[in-house]
N, CA, C and O atoms as a Tripos MOL2 file, in Angstrom:
@<TRIPOS>MOLECULE
protein
  300   299    75     0     0
PROTEIN
NO_CHARGES

@<TRIPOS>ATOM
      1 N          93.4940   76.0540  109.3350 N.3       1 MET1
      2 CA         92.6450   76.9040  108.4490 C.3       1 MET1
      3 C          93.1700   78.2820  109.6440 C.2       1 MET1
      4 O          92.6530   78.3310  110.7600 O.2       1 MET1
      5 N          94.4260   79.5070  109.1200 N.am      2 GLU2
      6 CA         95.1240   80.6400  109.7600 C.3       2 GLU2
      7 C          93.8400   81.4320  109.7930 C.2       2 GLU2
      8 O          93.2270   81.5160  108.7290 O.2       2 GLU2
      9 N          93.0050   82.4320  111.5940 N.am      3 SER3
     10 CA         93.1480   83.6990  111.5820 C.3       3 SER3
     11 C          93.6800   84.4230  111.4520 C.2       3 SER3
     12 O          94.9020   84.3760  111.5930 O.2       3 SER3
     13 N          92.9640   85.5800  111.0780 N.am      4 ILE4
     14 CA         94.3510   86.8690  111.7250 C.3       4 ILE4
     15 C          93.2330   88.1430  112.0920 C.2       4 ILE4
     16 O          92.9310   89.0920  111.3690 O.2       4 ILE4
     17 N          92.9030   87.9260  113.0060 N.am      5 ILE5
     18 CA         92.5310   89.2710  114.1870 C.3       5 ILE5
     19 C          92.6580   90.7520  114.5570 C.2       5 ILE5
     20 O          93.5690   90.8860  115.3740 O.2       5 ILE5
     21 N          92.1920   91.6650  114.3100 N.am      6 ASN6
     22 CA         92.8380   92.9200  114.6940 C.3       6 ASN6
     23 C          93.9460   92.7360  114.7410 C.2       6 ASN6
     24 O          94.6640   92.2380  115.6080 O.2       6 ASN6
     25 N          94.1910   93.2640  113.4970 N.am      7 CYS7
     26 CA         95.4690   93.5910  112.6370 C.3       7 CYS7
     27 C          96.1180   94.2950  112.1320 C.2       7 CYS7
     28 O          96.6170   93.9120  111.0740 O.2       7 CYS7
     29 N          96.3640   95.3480  112.5120 N.am      8 ASP8
     30 CA         97.2990   96.7650  111.5910 C.3       8 ASP8
     31 C          97.9460   95.8350  110.2100 C.2       8 ASP8
     32 O          99.1580   95.6260  110.2530 O.2       8 ASP8
     33 N          97.1870   95.2960  109.0330 N.am      9 LEU9
     34 CA         98.5260   95.3880  107.9080 C.3       9 LEU9
     35 C          98.1560   96.8420  106.9700 C.2       9 LEU9
     36 O          98.1880   96.8110  105.7400 O.2       9 LEU9
     37 N          97.9470   97.5930  107.4350 N.am     10 ARG10
     38 CA         97.8990   99.0410  106.3850 C.3      10 ARG10
     39 C          99.5020   99.0720  106.0410 C.2      10 ARG10
     40 O         100.4540   99.2410  106.8030 O.2      10 ARG10
     41 N          99.4500   98.7520  104.0040 N.am     11 ARG11
     42 CA        100.1200   98.6610  103.4130 C.3      11 ARG11
     43 C         101.3790   98.2020  103.4180 C.2      11 ARG11
     44 O         102.4610   98.7330  103.1670 O.2      11 ARG11
     45 N         100.9720   96.8420  103.8330 N.am     12 ALA12
     46 CA        101.0400   95.4540  103.5740 C.3      12 ALA12
     47 C         101.3780   94.6330  102.5650 C.2      12 ALA12
     48 O         100.3990   94.5560  101.8230 O.2      12 ALA12
     49 N         102.3040   93.9560  102.1450 N.am     13 ARG13
     50 CA        102.4400   93.1590  100.9910 C.3      13 ARG13
     51 C         102.0470   91.9620  100.4950 C.2      13 ARG13
     52 O         102.9150   91.1740  100.1170 O.2      13 ARG13
     53 N         100.9840   91.7000  100.4300 N.am     14 LEU14
     54 CA        100.5850   90.0100  100.5080 C.3      14 LEU14
     55 C         100.9980   89.6440   99.0400 C.2      14 LEU14
     56 O         101.9400   88.9400   99.4040 O.2      14 LEU14
     57 N         101.0390   89.5760   97.9700 N.am     15 ASP15
     58 CA        101.5140   89.1670   96.9790 C.3      15 ASP15
     59 C         101.9970   88.3340   96.5810 C.2      15 ASP15
     60 O         101.7720   87.9420   95.4370 O.2      15 ASP15
     61 N         103.1670   87.5430   97.7110 N.am     16 CYS16
     62 CA        103.6100   86.0530   97.1860 C.3      16 CYS16
     63 C         102.8070   85.5860   98.7690 C.2      16 CYS16
     64 O         103.2130   84.5590   99.3120 O.2      16 CYS16
     65 N         102.0810   86.1080   99.1980 N.am     17 CYS17
     66 CA        101.2060   84.7810  100.2280 C.3      17 CYS17
     67 C         100.4480   84.1310   99.4860 C.2      17 CYS17
     68 O          99.9730   84.4840   98.4070 O.2      17 CYS17
     69 N         100.2250   82.5290  100.4010 N.am     18 TYR18
     70 CA         99.2070   82.2320  100.3450 C.3      18 TYR18
     71 C          98.1330   81.9730  101.3320 C.2      18 TYR18
     72 O          98.2650   81.4440  102.4350 O.2      18 TYR18
     73 N          96.7890   82.5270  100.6450 N.am     19 LEU19
     74 CA         96.2180   83.2870  101.9130 C.3      19 LEU19
     75 C          95.1490   82.4780  101.6460 C.2      19 LEU19
     76 O          94.1430   83.0060  102.1210 O.2      19 LEU19
     77 N          94.7900   80.9890  100.8690 N.am     20 LYS20
     78 CA         93.5530   79.8840  100.7330 C.3      20 LYS20
     79 C          93.5370   79.1550  102.2360 C.2      20 LYS20
     80 O          94.2880   78.3940  102.8460 O.2      20 LYS20
     81 N          92.1550   79.8690  102.5110 N.am     21 ASN21
     82 CA         90.9110   79.4700  103.8720 C.3      21 ASN21
     83 C          91.4900   79.7340  105.2440 C.2      21 ASN21
     84 O          91.4930   79.1120  106.3060 O.2      21 ASN21
     85 N          91.9630   80.8520  104.8390 N.am     22 ALA22
     86 CA         92.4290   81.9090  105.5910 C.3      22 ALA22
     87 C          91.2860   83.1550  106.0820 C.2      22 ALA22
     88 O          90.6250   83.9130  105.3720 O.2      22 ALA22
     89 N          91.3150   83.0950  106.7920 N.am     23 ARG23
     90 CA         90.4950   84.4120  107.9470 C.3      23 ARG23
     91 C          90.8180   85.8010  108.3540 C.2      23 ARG23
     92 O          91.7690   85.9380  109.1240 O.2      23 ARG23
     93 N          90.0810   86.9970  107.8980 N.am     24 PHE24
     94 CA         90.7360   88.2520  107.9010 C.3      24 PHE24
     95 C          89.2550   88.2760  108.8500 C.2      24 PHE24
     96 O          88.1970   87.6970  108.6000 O.2      24 PHE24
     97 N          89.5970   89.1500  110.0000 N.am     25 LEU25
     98 CA         88.8460   89.8430  111.2420 C.3      25 LEU25
     99 C          89.5570   90.9820  111.4940 C.2      25 LEU25
    100 O          90.7770   91.1470  111.5160 O.2      25 LEU25
    101 N          88.2760   92.0830  111.7640 N.am     26 TYR26
    102 CA         88.4540   93.5700  112.1360 C.3      26 TYR26
    103 C          89.5510   93.5980  112.2630 C.2      26 TYR26
    104 O          90.2380   93.7240  113.2770 O.2      26 TYR26
    105 N          90.0690   93.3600  110.1790 N.am     27 THR27
    106 CA         91.9890   94.0660  109.9940 C.3      27 THR27
    107 C          91.2040   95.0490  109.3750 C.2      27 THR27
    108 O          90.1160   95.0840  108.8010 O.2      27 THR27
    109 N          92.5460   96.2340  109.8190 N.am     28 ASP28
    110 CA         92.7500   97.3670  108.8620 C.3      28 ASP28
    111 C          94.1070   96.9690  107.2390 C.2      28 ASP28
    112 O          95.3250   96.7930  107.2680 O.2      28 ASP28
    113 N          93.4690   96.9710  106.4800 N.am     29 MET29
    114 CA         94.4740   96.8720  104.9510 C.3      29 MET29
    115 C          94.4010   97.8650  104.2280 C.2      29 MET29
    116 O          94.3560   97.5350  103.0430 O.2      29 MET29
    117 N          94.3660   98.9850  104.3980 N.am     30 ARG30
    118 CA         94.2690  100.6410  104.0820 C.3      30 ARG30
    119 C          96.1090  100.3180  103.0230 C.2      30 ARG30
    120 O          97.2610  100.0190  103.3360 O.2      30 ARG30
    121 N          95.3860  100.6080  101.7970 N.am     31 GLY31
    122 CA         96.9690  100.5450  101.1130 C.3      31 GLY31
    123 C          97.3820   99.6330  100.5540 C.2      31 GLY31
    124 O          97.9490   99.7770   99.4710 O.2      31 GLY31
    125 N          97.1510   97.9290  101.3660 N.am     32 ALA32
    126 CA         97.5100   97.0180  100.9630 C.3      32 ALA32
    127 C          97.5210   96.3300   99.3260 C.2      32 ALA32
    128 O          96.6560   96.2910   98.4510 O.2      32 ALA32
    129 N          98.8840   95.8440   99.3960 N.am     33 THR33
    130 CA         99.1850   94.8140   97.9390 C.3      33 THR33
    131 C          98.6440   93.9810   97.6030 C.2      33 THR33
    132 O          99.4870   93.1240   97.8720 O.2      33 THR33
    133 N          97.5730   93.2680   97.0480 N.am     34 ILE34
    134 CA         97.3360   91.9100   97.9770 C.3      34 ILE34
    135 C          97.2980   91.0710   96.6250 C.2      34 ILE34
    136 O          97.4840   91.8200   95.6660 O.2      34 ILE34
    137 N          97.1520   90.0210   96.3360 N.am     35 HIS35
    138 CA         97.7690   89.8590   94.4840 C.3      35 HIS35
    139 C          97.7560   87.6880   95.5360 C.2      35 HIS35
    140 O          98.7580   87.1950   96.0540 O.2      35 HIS35
    141 N          96.8660   87.2540   95.5000 N.am     36 ALA36
    142 CA         96.9750   86.0280   95.9900 C.3      36 ALA36
    143 C          95.4290   84.8060   95.7210 C.2      36 ALA36
    144 O          94.2810   84.9530   95.3020 O.2      36 ALA36
    145 N          96.2940   83.5840   96.2670 N.am     37 ASP37
    146 CA         94.7870   82.7860   95.6030 C.3      37 ASP37
    147 C          93.8160   82.9770   97.5070 C.2      37 ASP37
    148 O          94.2020   82.5040   98.5760 O.2      37 ASP37
    149 N          92.7770   83.6720   97.2820 N.am     38 THR38
    150 CA         91.8160   83.7540   98.2090 C.3      38 THR38
    151 C          90.5460   82.1280   98.3920 C.2      38 THR38
    152 O          89.5330   81.9360   99.0650 O.2      38 THR38
    153 N          91.0960   81.5370   97.6940 N.am     39 THR39
    154 CA         90.2420   79.9950   97.6150 C.3      39 THR39
    155 C          89.4320   80.3260   99.0570 C.2      39 THR39
    156 O          90.1000   80.8100   99.9710 O.2      39 THR39
    157 N          87.9670   80.0630   99.2660 N.am     40 CYS40
    158 CA         87.3780   79.9030  100.6270 C.3      40 CYS40
    159 C          87.8270   80.9400  101.7440 C.2      40 CYS40
    160 O          87.3650   80.7260  102.8660 O.2      40 CYS40
    161 N          88.6970   82.0750  101.5810 N.am     41 THR41
    162 CA         89.1880   83.2940  102.1340 C.3      41 THR41
    163 C          87.9970   84.4070  103.0370 C.2      41 THR41
    164 O          87.2670   85.0290  102.2650 O.2      41 THR41
    165 N          87.8670   84.5630  103.8790 N.am     42 SER42
    166 CA         87.3350   84.8740  104.4030 C.3      42 SER42
    167 C          87.4720   86.6690  105.0220 C.2      42 SER42
    168 O          88.2320   86.7190  105.9880 O.2      42 SER42
    169 N          87.0460   87.6670  104.7360 N.am     43 PHE43
    170 CA         86.9370   88.4200  105.0370 C.3      43 PHE43
    171 C          85.7920   89.3300  105.9000 C.2      43 PHE43
    172 O          84.9800   90.0070  105.2680 O.2      43 PHE43
    173 N          85.7780   89.3070  107.2710 N.am     44 ILE44
    174 CA         84.6650   90.3880  108.0890 C.3      44 ILE44
    175 C          85.4610   91.3290  109.3270 C.2      44 ILE44
    176 O          86.2130   91.1100  110.2770 O.2      44 ILE44
    177 N          84.7340   92.6120  108.6190 N.am     45 GLU45
    178 CA         84.9030   93.8510  109.2340 C.3      45 GLU45
    179 C          86.4070   94.3420  108.4960 C.2      45 GLU45
    180 O          87.2170   94.3580  109.4230 O.2      45 GLU45
    181 N          86.9960   94.6840  107.4100 N.am     46 VAL46
    182 CA         88.2830   94.6560  107.1140 C.3      46 VAL46
    183 C          88.0720   95.9160  105.7250 C.2      46 VAL46
    184 O          87.5700   95.9380  104.6020 O.2      46 VAL46
    185 N          88.7090   96.7340  106.5270 N.am     47 ASN47
    186 CA         88.8280   97.8310  105.4970 C.3      47 ASN47
    187 C          90.2000   97.7160  104.8410 C.2      47 ASN47
    188 O          91.3880   97.6640  105.1580 O.2      47 ASN47
    189 N          88.9470   97.6980  103.1100 N.am     48 PHE48
    190 CA         90.3180   97.8860  102.1160 C.3      48 PHE48
    191 C          90.8850   99.2800  101.7730 C.2      48 PHE48
    192 O          92.0700   99.1060  101.4910 O.2      48 PHE48
    193 N          90.5850  100.4990  101.6800 N.am     49 GLN49
    194 CA         90.4910  101.8590  101.4440 C.3      49 GLN49
    195 C          92.1410  102.0940  100.8540 C.2      49 GLN49
    196 O          93.2310  102.1180  101.4250 O.2      49 GLN49
    197 N          91.8260  102.2070   99.8120 N.am     50 GLY50
    198 CA         93.1140  102.5950   99.2180 C.3      50 GLY50
    199 C          94.0330  100.7130   98.7250 C.2      50 GLY50
    200 O          95.0430  100.7010   98.0210 O.2      50 GLY50
    201 N          93.4790   99.5650   99.2030 N.am     51 ALA51
    202 CA         94.0060   98.6090   98.6010 C.3      51 ALA51
    203 C          94.4380   98.1900   96.8840 C.2      51 ALA51
    204 O          93.7170   98.8610   96.1460 O.2      51 ALA51
    205 N          95.1700   97.4970   96.2650 N.am     52 GLU52
    206 CA         95.3780   97.0470   95.5510 C.3      52 GLU52
    207 C          95.0220   95.3310   95.5650 C.2      52 GLU52
    208 O          95.8180   94.4260   95.8160 O.2      52 GLU52
    209 N          93.9140   95.2420   95.2970 N.am     53 LEU53
    210 CA         93.4160   93.8040   95.1250 C.3      53 LEU53
    211 C          93.4370   93.3340   93.7290 C.2      53 LEU53
    212 O          93.0760   94.0490   92.7940 O.2      53 LEU53
    213 N          94.0060   91.7160   93.5490 N.am     54 SER54
    214 CA         93.3910   90.8640   93.0800 C.3      54 SER54
    215 C          93.4260   89.3810   93.5230 C.2      54 SER54
    216 O          94.1960   88.4210   93.4810 O.2      54 SER54
    217 N          92.2400   89.6840   93.9520 N.am     55 PHE55
    218 CA         91.8560   88.3830   94.3370 C.3      55 PHE55
    219 C          91.4770   86.8300   93.2090 C.2      55 PHE55
    220 O          90.5310   86.6180   92.4520 O.2      55 PHE55
    221 N          92.5050   86.1220   93.5040 N.am     56 SER56
    222 CA         91.7940   84.8740   92.7220 C.3      56 SER56
    223 C          91.7790   83.1690   93.7520 C.2      56 SER56
    224 O          91.8990   82.7610   94.9070 O.2      56 SER56
    225 N          91.5130   82.6090   92.1570 N.am     57 GLY57
    226 CA         90.6070   80.9930   93.1940 C.3      57 GLY57
    227 C          90.0090   79.9870   92.3790 C.2      57 GLY57
    228 O          89.4790   80.0950   91.2740 O.2      57 GLY57
    229 N          90.1450   79.2080   92.9480 N.am     58 GLU58
    230 CA         88.8500   77.6590   92.5370 C.3      58 GLU58
    231 C          87.7700   78.3940   92.9150 C.2      58 GLU58
    232 O          86.9080   78.1830   92.0620 O.2      58 GLU58
    233 N          87.3030   79.2410   93.8450 N.am     59 SER59
    234 CA         86.2240   79.7680   94.7090 C.3      59 SER59
    235 C          86.2070   80.8190   95.1280 C.2      59 SER59
    236 O          86.8400   81.0830   96.1510 O.2      59 SER59
    237 N          85.4750   81.7500   94.4670 N.am     60 ASP60
    238 CA         84.9820   83.1990   95.7430 C.3      60 ASP60
    239 C          85.2990   83.1540   97.2960 C.2      60 ASP60
    240 O          84.9390   82.2690   98.0710 O.2      60 ASP60
    241 N          86.1870   84.5000   97.6560 N.am     61 CYS61
    242 CA         86.1560   84.4540   98.8240 C.3      61 CYS61
    243 C          84.6590   85.4580   99.3880 C.2      61 CYS61
    244 O          83.8150   86.1070   98.7710 O.2      61 CYS61
    245 N          84.9000   85.1490  100.9170 N.am     62 PHE62
    246 CA         83.7180   85.8850  101.8750 C.3      62 PHE62
    247 C          84.2840   86.5080  101.9610 C.2      62 PHE62
    248 O          85.5120   86.5200  102.0450 O.2      62 PHE62
    249 N          82.8990   87.8850  101.9710 N.am     63 LEU63
    250 CA         82.8640   89.8960  102.1200 C.3      63 LEU63
    251 C          81.6350   89.8850  102.7200 C.2      63 LEU63
    252 O          80.5130   89.7360  102.2380 O.2      63 LEU63
    253 N          82.1430   90.1300  104.2470 N.am     64 HIS64
    254 CA         80.7990   91.0740  104.7320 C.3      64 HIS64
    255 C          81.3890   91.5480  106.0790 C.2      64 HIS64
    256 O          81.9570   91.1520  107.0970 O.2      64 HIS64
    257 N          80.6670   93.1770  105.1460 N.am     65 ASN65
    258 CA         81.0760   94.0190  106.4010 C.3      65 ASN65
    259 C          82.2090   94.5180  106.0520 C.2      65 ASN65
    260 O          83.1770   94.3970  106.8030 O.2      65 ASN65
    261 N          82.2910   95.0770  105.0270 N.am     66 VAL66
    262 CA         83.9100   95.8220  104.4610 C.3      66 VAL66
    263 C          84.0980   96.6560  103.5160 C.2      66 VAL66
    264 O          83.7220   96.4950  102.3550 O.2      66 VAL66
    265 N          84.6920   97.6020  103.9510 N.am     67 ILE67
    266 CA         85.0630   98.5630  102.7130 C.3      67 ILE67
    267 C          86.1940   98.4570  101.8730 C.2      67 ILE67
    268 O          87.3810   98.3560  102.1810 O.2      67 ILE67
    269 N          85.6560   98.4940  100.7830 N.am     68 LEU68
    270 CA         86.5640   97.9420   99.8770 C.3      68 LEU68
    271 C          87.1370   99.3830   98.8260 C.2      68 LEU68
    272 O          86.7110  100.5350   98.7440 O.2      68 LEU68
    273 N          88.2150   98.7030   98.1640 N.am     69 GLU69
    274 CA         89.2450  100.5920   97.8880 C.3      69 GLU69
    275 C          88.4210  101.1740   97.1850 C.2      69 GLU69
    276 O          89.2340  101.8860   96.5960 O.2      69 GLU69
    277 N          87.3860  101.4800   96.7240 N.am     70 ASP70
    278 CA         87.1200  102.2950   96.0120 C.3      70 ASP70
    279 C          85.8480  103.6480   97.3380 C.2      70 ASP70
    280 O          85.4170  104.7730   97.0870 O.2      70 ASP70
    281 N          85.6590  102.6670   98.7730 N.am     71 ARG71
    282 CA         85.5450  103.1080  100.0090 C.3      71 ARG71
    283 C          83.9060  102.7470   99.8230 C.2      71 ARG71
    284 O          83.1380  103.0510  100.7360 O.2      71 ARG71
    285 N          83.3240  101.9890   98.4190 N.am     72 SER72
    286 CA         82.3950  101.7860   98.9320 C.3      72 SER72
    287 C          81.9250  101.0090  100.1050 C.2      72 SER72
    288 O          82.6640  101.0430  101.0890 O.2      72 SER72
    289 N          80.6230  100.1820  100.1970 N.am     73 PHE73
    290 CA         80.5980   99.4720  101.8350 C.3      73 PHE73
    291 C          80.0330   97.7010  100.9510 C.2      73 PHE73
    292 O          79.6790   97.4880   99.7920 O.2      73 PHE73
    293 N          80.1240   97.1220  101.6830 N.am     74 LEU74
    294 CA         79.5870   95.8540  101.4030 C.3      74 LEU74
    295 C          79.0520   95.1650  102.5370 C.2      74 LEU74
    296 O          79.9470   95.1220  103.3820 O.2      74 LEU74
    297 N          77.8670   94.5270  103.0140 N.am     75 GLN75
    298 CA         77.4250   94.1850  103.9980 C.3      75 GLN75
    299 C          77.4100   92.7360  103.5030 C.2      75 GLN75
    300 O          76.9880   91.8390  104.2330 O.2      75 GLN75
@<TRIPOS>BOND
     1     1     2 1
     2     2     3 1
     3     3     4 2
     4     3     5 am
     5     5     6 1
     6     6     7 1
     7     7     8 2
     8     7     9 am
     9     9    10 1
    10    10    11 1
    11    11    12 2
    12    11    13 am
    13    13    14 1
    14    14    15 1
    15    15    16 2
    16    15    17 am
    17    17    18 1
    18    18    19 1
    19    19    20 2
    20    19    21 am
    21    21    22 1
    22    22    23 1
    23    23    24 2
    24    23    25 am
    25    25    26 1
    26    26    27 1
    27    27    28 2
    28    27    29 am
    29    29    30 1
    30    30    31 1
    31    31    32 2
    32    31    33 am
    33    33    34 1
    34    34    35 1
    35    35    36 2
    36    35    37 am
    37    37    38 1
    38    38    39 1
    39    39    40 2
    40    39    41 am
    41    41    42 1
    42    42    43 1
    43    43    44 2
    44    43    45 am
    45    45    46 1
    46    46    47 1
    47    47    48 2
    48    47    49 am
    49    49    50 1
    50    50    51 1
    51    51    52 2
    52    51    53 am
    53    53    54 1
    54    54    55 1
    55    55    56 2
    56    55    57 am
    57    57    58 1
    58    58    59 1
    59    59    60 2
    60    59    61 am
    61    61    62 1
    62    62    63 1
    63    63    64 2
    64    63    65 am
    65    65    66 1
    66    66    67 1
    67    67    68 2
    68    67    69 am
    69    69    70 1
    70    70    71 1
    71    71    72 2
    72    71    73 am
    73    73    74 1
    74    74    75 1
    75    75    76 2
    76    75    77 am
    77    77    78 1
    78    78    79 1
    79    79    80 2
    80    79    81 am
    81    81    82 1
    82    82    83 1
    83    83    84 2
    84    83    85 am
    85    85    86 1
    86    86    87 1
    87    87    88 2
    88    87    89 am
    89    89    90 1
    90    90    91 1
    91    91    92 2
    92    91    93 am
    93    93    94 1
    94    94    95 1
    95    95    96 2
    96    95    97 am
    97    97    98 1
    98    98    99 1
    99    99   100 2
   100    99   101 am
   101   101   102 1
   102   102   103 1
   103   103   104 2
   104   103   105 am
   105   105   106 1
   106   106   107 1
   107   107   108 2
   108   107   109 am
   109   109   110 1
   110   110   111 1
   111   111   112 2
   112   111   113 am
   113   113   114 1
   114   114   115 1
   115   115   116 2
   116   115   117 am
   117   117   118 1
   118   118   119 1
   119   119   120 2
   120   119   121 am
   121   121   122 1
   122   122   123 1
   123   123   124 2
   124   123   125 am
   125   125   126 1
   126   126   127 1
   127   127   128 2
   128   127   129 am
   129   129   130 1
   130   130   131 1
   131   131   132 2
   132   131   133 am
   133   133   134 1
   134   134   135 1
   135   135   136 2
   136   135   137 am
   137   137   138 1
   138   138   139 1
   139   139   140 2
   140   139   141 am
   141   141   142 1
   142   142   143 1
   143   143   144 2
   144   143   145 am
   145   145   146 1
   146   146   147 1
   147   147   148 2
   148   147   149 am
   149   149   150 1
   150   150   151 1
   151   151   152 2
   152   151   153 am
   153   153   154 1
   154   154   155 1
   155   155   156 2
   156   155   157 am
   157   157   158 1
   158   158   159 1
   159   159   160 2
   160   159   161 am
   161   161   162 1
   162   162   163 1
   163   163   164 2
   164   163   165 am
   165   165   166 1
   166   166   167 1
   167   167   168 2
   168   167   169 am
   169   169   170 1
   170   170   171 1
   171   171   172 2
   172   171   173 am
   173   173   174 1
   174   174   175 1
   175   175   176 2
   176   175   177 am
   177   177   178 1
   178   178   179 1
   179   179   180 2
   180   179   181 am
   181   181   182 1
   182   182   183 1
   183   183   184 2
   184   183   185 am
   185   185   186 1
   186   186   187 1
   187   187   188 2
   188   187   189 am
   189   189   190 1
   190   190   191 1
   191   191   192 2
   192   191   193 am
   193   193   194 1
   194   194   195 1
   195   195   196 2
   196   195   197 am
   197   197   198 1
   198   198   199 1
   199   199   200 2
   200   199   201 am
   201   201   202 1
   202   202   203 1
   203   203   204 2
   204   203   205 am
   205   205   206 1
   206   206   207 1
   207   207   208 2
   208   207   209 am
   209   209   210 1
   210   210   211 1
   211   211   212 2
   212   211   213 am
   213   213   214 1
   214   214   215 1
   215   215   216 2
   216   215   217 am
   217   217   218 1
   218   218   219 1
   219   219   220 2
   220   219   221 am
   221   221   222 1
   222   222   223 1
   223   223   224 2
   224   223   225 am
   225   225   226 1
   226   226   227 1
   227   227   228 2
   228   227   229 am
   229   229   230 1
   230   230   231 1
   231   231   232 2
   232   231   233 am
   233   233   234 1
   234   234   235 1
   235   235   236 2
   236   235   237 am
   237   237   238 1
   238   238   239 1
   239   239   240 2
   240   239   241 am
   241   241   242 1
   242   242   243 1
   243   243   244 2
   244   243   245 am
   245   245   246 1
   246   246   247 1
   247   247   248 2
   248   247   249 am
   249   249   250 1
   250   250   251 1
   251   251   252 2
   252   251   253 am
   253   253   254 1
   254   254   255 1
   255   255   256 2
   256   255   257 am
   257   257   258 1
   258   258   259 1
   259   259   260 2
   260   259   261 am
   261   261   262 1
   262   262   263 1
   263   263   264 2
   264   263   265 am
   265   265   266 1
   266   266   267 1
   267   267   268 2
   268   267   269 am
   269   269   270 1
   270   270   271 1
   271   271   272 2
   272   271   273 am
   273   273   274 1
   274   274   275 1
   275   275   276 2
   276   275   277 am
   277   277   278 1
   278   278   279 1
   279   279   280 2
   280   279   281 am
   281   281   282 1
   282   282   283 1
   283   283   284 2
   284   283   285 am
   285   285   286 1
   286   286   287 1
   287   287   288 2
   288   287   289 am
   289   289   290 1
   290   290   291 1
   291   291   292 2
   292   291   293 am
   293   293   294 1
   294   294   295 1
   295   295   296 2
   296   295   297 am
   297   297   298 1
   298   298   299 1
   299   299   300 2
@<TRIPOS>SUBSTRUCTURE
     1 MET1         2 RESIDUE 1 A MET
     2 GLU2         6 RESIDUE 1 A GLU
     3 SER3        10 RESIDUE 1 A SER
     4 ILE4        14 RESIDUE 1 A ILE
     5 ILE5        18 RESIDUE 1 A ILE
     6 ASN6        22 RESIDUE 1 A ASN
     7 CYS7        26 RESIDUE 1 A CYS
     8 ASP8        30 RESIDUE 1 A ASP
     9 LEU9        34 RESIDUE 1 A LEU
    10 ARG10       38 RESIDUE 1 A ARG
    11 ARG11       42 RESIDUE 1 A ARG
    12 ALA12       46 RESIDUE 1 A ALA
    13 ARG13       50 RESIDUE 1 A ARG
    14 LEU14       54 RESIDUE 1 A LEU
    15 ASP15       58 RESIDUE 1 A ASP
    16 CYS16       62 RESIDUE 1 A CYS
    17 CYS17       66 RESIDUE 1 A CYS
    18 TYR18       70 RESIDUE 1 A TYR
    19 LEU19       74 RESIDUE 1 A LEU
    20 LYS20       78 RESIDUE 1 A LYS
    21 ASN21       82 RESIDUE 1 A ASN
    22 ALA22       86 RESIDUE 1 A ALA
    23 ARG23       90 RESIDUE 1 A ARG
    24 PHE24       94 RESIDUE 1 A PHE
    25 LEU25       98 RESIDUE 1 A LEU
    26 TYR26      102 RESIDUE 1 A TYR
    27 THR27      106 RESIDUE 1 A THR
    28 ASP28      110 RESIDUE 1 A ASP
    29 MET29      114 RESIDUE 1 A MET
    30 ARG30      118 RESIDUE 1 A ARG
    31 GLY31      122 RESIDUE 1 A GLY
    32 ALA32      126 RESIDUE 1 A ALA
    33 THR33      130 RESIDUE 1 A THR
    34 ILE34      134 RESIDUE 1 A ILE
    35 HIS35      138 RESIDUE 1 A HIS
    36 ALA36      142 RESIDUE 1 A ALA
    37 ASP37      146 RESIDUE 1 A ASP
    38 THR38      150 RESIDUE 1 A THR
    39 THR39      154 RESIDUE 1 A THR
    40 CYS40      158 RESIDUE 1 A CYS
    41 THR41      162 RESIDUE 1 A THR
    42 SER42      166 RESIDUE 1 A SER
    43 PHE43      170 RESIDUE 1 A PHE
    44 ILE44      174 RESIDUE 1 A ILE
    45 GLU45      178 RESIDUE 1 A GLU
    46 VAL46      182 RESIDUE 1 A VAL
    47 ASN47      186 RESIDUE 1 A ASN
    48 PHE48      190 RESIDUE 1 A PHE
    49 GLN49      194 RESIDUE 1 A GLN
    50 GLY50      198 RESIDUE 1 A GLY
    51 ALA51      202 RESIDUE 1 A ALA
    52 GLU52      206 RESIDUE 1 A GLU
    53 LEU53      210 RESIDUE 1 A LEU
    54 SER54      214 RESIDUE 1 A SER
    55 PHE55      218 RESIDUE 1 A PHE
    56 SER56      222 RESIDUE 1 A SER
    57 GLY57      226 RESIDUE 1 A GLY
    58 GLU58      230 RESIDUE 1 A GLU
    59 SER59      234 RESIDUE 1 A SER
    60 ASP60      238 RESIDUE 1 A ASP
    61 CYS61      242 RESIDUE 1 A CYS
    62 PHE62      246 RESIDUE 1 A PHE
    63 LEU63      250 RESIDUE 1 A LEU
    64 HIS64      254 RESIDUE 1 A HIS
    65 ASN65      258 RESIDUE 1 A ASN
    66 VAL66      262 RESIDUE 1 A VAL
    67 ILE67      266 RESIDUE 1 A ILE
    68 LEU68      270 RESIDUE 1 A LEU
    69 GLU69      274 RESIDUE 1 A GLU
    70 ASP70      278 RESIDUE 1 A ASP
    71 ARG71      282 RESIDUE 1 A ARG
    72 SER72      286 RESIDUE 1 A SER
    73 PHE73      290 RESIDUE 1 A PHE
    74 LEU74      294 RESIDUE 1 A LEU
    75 GLN75      298 RESIDUE 1 A GLN
């Protein structure tokens, strides 16, 4: 299981990445493009403002204290 902690991934293109079981903690993903398998992926304290998101996978990902692409807050 990979952990990405406190990273600046603004405007990153994660459309060909394998994110299954990854953990993103305290990460800035504003404006990122994410089209990936996010089965069992955790996003904790992540900012997705302006991001293009398309999550897919066998099970839902875990979202906690995130700012979604439309600027709404999900706790």
